[in-house]
C-alpha positions as CSV (number, residue, x, y, z in Angstrom):
1,M,-27.4,-7.4,-7.0
2,N,-30.2,-4.9,-7.5
3,D,-30.1,-1.8,-5.3
4,A,-33.8,-2.1,-4.6
5,I,-33.3,-5.4,-2.9
6,S,-29.9,-4.7,-1.3
7,P,-29.7,-4.7,2.5
8,R,-30.0,-1.3,4.0
9,Y,-27.5,-0.1,6.5
10,Q,-27.9,2.7,9.1
11,G,-25.0,5.2,8.8
12,Q,-24.1,8.3,10.8
13,F,-26.0,10.6,8.4
14,G,-28.8,8.2,7.2
15,E,-29.4,4.9,5.5
16,F,-27.5,3.6,2.6
17,T,-27.2,0.5,0.4
18,I,-24.2,-1.4,-0.8
19,T,-24.1,-2.0,-4.6
20,E,-22.3,-4.5,-6.7
21,G,-20.1,-1.7,-7.9
22,D,-19.1,-1.1,-4.3
23,R,-18.3,-4.7,-3.8
24,R,-16.2,-4.8,-7.0
25,E,-14.2,-1.8,-5.8
26,V,-13.3,-3.7,-2.6
27,I,-12.3,-6.8,-4.5
28,F,-10.0,-4.7,-6.8
29,Y,-8.6,-3.0,-3.7
30,R,-7.8,-6.3,-2.1
31,A,-6.5,-7.8,-5.3
32,G,-4.0,-4.9,-5.6
33,L,-2.9,-5.6,-2.0
34,V,-2.4,-9.3,-2.8
35,V,-0.2,-8.4,-5.8
36,A,1.8,-5.9,-3.8
37,G,2.1,-8.1,-0.8
38,L,3.1,-11.3,-2.6
39,S,5.6,-9.4,-4.8
40,F,7.2,-7.7,-1.8
41,A,7.4,-11.0,0.1
42,I,8.9,-13.0,-2.8
43,G,11.3,-10.2,-3.5
44,T,12.4,-10.1,0.2
45,I,12.9,-13.9,0.2
46,L,15.0,-13.8,-2.9
47,A,17.0,-10.8,-1.7
48,L,17.8,-12.5,1.6
49,T,18.5,-16.0,0.3
50,Q,19.9,-15.8,-3.2
51,T,23.5,-15.1,-4.4
52,P,23.7,-11.7,-6.0
53,S,23.6,-11.9,-9.8
54,P,22.3,-9.9,-12.8
55,L,19.4,-12.4,-13.0
56,L,18.5,-11.7,-9.4
57,W,18.5,-7.9,-10.0
58,Q,16.2,-8.3,-13.0
59,G,13.8,-10.5,-11.0
60,L,13.7,-8.0,-8.1
61,T,13.2,-5.1,-10.4
62,L,10.2,-6.9,-12.0
63,L,8.8,-7.7,-8.6
64,F,9.1,-4.1,-7.6
65,A,7.2,-3.1,-10.7
66,L,4.4,-5.6,-9.8
67,F,4.5,-4.3,-6.2
68,S,4.0,-0.7,-7.5
69,L,1.3,-1.8,-9.9
70,G,-0.7,-3.6,-7.2
71,L,-0.2,-0.6,-4.8
72,G,-1.5,1.8,-7.5
73,V,-4.6,-0.3,-8.0
74,S,-5.3,-0.5,-4.3
75,L,-4.9,3.3,-4.0
76,W,-7.3,3.8,-6.8
77,Y,-10.1,1.8,-5.2
78,I,-9.5,2.3,-1.5
79,H,-12.4,3.9,0.4
80,I,-11.1,6.9,2.4
81,Y,-13.6,9.4,3.8
82,V,-11.2,12.4,3.4
83,K,-10.8,13.0,-0.4
84,L,-7.7,15.1,0.0
85,L,-5.9,12.4,2.0
86,H,-6.9,9.9,-0.8
87,R,-5.4,12.2,-3.4
88,V,-2.2,12.8,-1.4
89,L,-1.6,9.0,-1.1
90,Q,-2.2,8.6,-4.8
91,L,0.3,11.5,-5.5
92,F,2.9,9.9,-3.2
93,W,2.5,6.6,-5.2
94,A,2.9,8.5,-8.5
95,V,6.1,10.3,-7.3
96,G,7.6,7.1,-5.9
97,S,6.8,5.2,-9.1
98,L,8.2,7.9,-11.3
99,A,11.4,8.0,-9.2
100,A,11.8,4.3,-9.7
101,V,11.4,4.6,-13.4
102,V,14.0,7.3,-13.6
103,V,16.5,5.1,-11.6
104,V,15.8,2.2,-13.9
105,V,16.1,4.2,-17.2
106,R,18.9,6.6,-16.3
107,G,20.8,4.8,-13.6
108,S,24.0,3.0,-14.1
109,E,23.1,0.2,-11.6
110,P,20.1,-2.1,-11.3
111,L,17.4,-0.7,-9.2
112,P,18.0,-3.0,-6.1
113,V,21.7,-2.3,-6.2
114,A,21.2,1.4,-6.6
115,I,18.9,1.5,-3.6
116,A,21.4,-0.6,-1.5
117,H,24.4,1.5,-2.5
118,H,22.8,4.9,-2.6
119,P,20.4,5.4,0.3
120,P,19.5,9.0,-0.8
121,L,17.5,7.4,-3.7
122,L,14.9,6.5,-1.0
123,I,14.0,10.2,-0.9
124,G,12.2,9.7,-4.2
125,L,11.3,6.0,-4.1
126,G,10.2,6.4,-0.4
127,F,7.1,8.2,-1.5
128,S,5.6,4.8,-2.7
129,F,6.3,3.3,0.7
130,A,4.8,6.4,2.4
131,A,1.6,5.7,0.4
132,L,1.8,2.0,1.5
133,T,2.2,3.2,5.1
134,G,-0.9,5.3,4.7
135,I,-2.9,2.1,3.8
136,F,-1.4,0.4,6.9
137,F,-2.4,3.4,9.1
138,K,-5.9,3.4,7.6
139,E,-6.3,-0.3,8.3
140,A,-4.9,0.0,11.8
141,F,-7.2,2.9,12.6
142,C,-10.4,1.4,11.1
143,F,-10.0,-2.3,12.0
144,N,-7.5,-2.3,14.9
145,R,-5.3,-4.9,13.2
146,P,-2.2,-5.7,15.2
147,E,-0.1,-6.4,12.1
148,T,-0.8,-3.0,10.6
149,K,-0.2,-1.3,14.0
150,L,3.3,-2.8,13.8
151,L,3.8,-2.0,10.1
152,T,2.8,1.6,10.4
153,P,6.0,2.6,12.4
154,L,8.2,-0.3,11.1
155,V,8.2,0.9,7.5
156,P,9.4,4.4,8.1
157,I,11.9,3.2,10.7
158,L,13.5,0.9,8.3
159,L,13.5,3.3,5.4
160,L,14.8,6.3,7.4
161,G,17.3,4.0,9.1
162,H,18.7,3.0,5.7
163,L,18.5,6.5,4.3
164,L,20.5,7.9,7.3
165,T,22.7,4.8,7.5
166,L,21.7,4.3,11.2
167,L,21.0,0.6,10.9
168,T,23.4,-2.3,10.5
169,P,22.9,-4.6,7.4
170,T,21.9,-7.4,9.7
171,L,19.3,-5.3,11.4
172,E,18.0,-4.1,8.1
173,Q,17.6,-7.7,6.9
174,V,15.7,-8.7,10.1
175,L,13.4,-5.7,9.8
176,L,12.8,-6.4,6.1
177,G,11.9,-10.0,6.9
178,I,9.5,-8.9,9.7
179,W,7.9,-6.4,7.2
180,A,7.4,-9.1,4.6
181,A,5.9,-11.6,7.1
182,L,3.5,-9.0,8.6
183,F,2.5,-7.9,5.1
184,L,1.6,-11.5,4.3
185,I,-0.4,-11.8,7.5
186,F,-2.2,-8.6,6.6
187,I,-3.3,-9.7,3.1
188,G,-4.2,-13.1,4.3
189,R,-6.6,-11.7,6.9
190,K,-7.9,-9.2,4.5
191,M,-9.0,-11.9,2.1
192,I,-11.3,-13.4,4.7
193,Q,-12.7,-10.2,6.0
194,P,-16.4,-9.4,5.1
195,I,-16.7,-6.9,2.3
196,P,-19.1,-4.2,3.8
197,P,-16.6,-2.9,6.5
198,D,-14.1,-2.1,3.7
199,I,-16.8,0.0,1.9
200,G,-17.4,2.1,5.0
201,D,-20.3,4.3,6.0
202,K,-21.5,5.6,2.6
203,S,-23.7,8.2,4.4
204,V,-20.4,9.9,5.5
205,F,-19.2,10.1,1.9
206,A,-22.6,11.6,0.9
207,E,-22.5,14.1,3.6
208,L,-18.9,15.2,2.9
209,H,-19.8,15.5,-0.8
210,R,-22.9,17.7,0.2
211,Q,-20.7,19.9,2.3
212,A,-18.2,20.3,-0.5
213,Q,-20.9,21.3,-2.9
214,Q,-22.3,23.9,-0.5
215,A,-18.8,25.4,0.0
216,R,-18.5,26.1,-3.7
């Protein structure tokens, strides 16, 4: 779509247009969420229903890698007005992903077993889920989605509960199942949402960039 014939939108600081590049970024953002959400949901189903085995641990580790990859793509293309917050979420993802790699490469147990048996490992891996929670919070704040309003506190409650051994295994399984179900609802609704709202008010991005240039 040519910028000259693109619809013009009235933003807080002036008019703006939405380009094909903007639309592609939203598509990549949503595609990353789909990969992350489906990987997480499939992994949860397998973890809750299948008999423990080396093959299961390998499958769950692969699904976590896909989850991390999808999350990274989403965090690259997500539109967030505050650039510092965007960079912090990306840094959290990087730290969490690196921690997972270290556990896989240097650990004596498969990744899922290590997480289950050694809750303190979540101090490192938890950064990835903190980044995911940031996405949920952004979606709850911008679009008032009930599923993300529930996920925003649910994720840290489950992770901190496991880290501090405050939750029973049964309760952890229930919360994990709810997390996976709400994640699927979120990505399902995201796929049918119009694209422009995910792009946001580009006049705000332009104004923030102008202010940053003046401050230099």
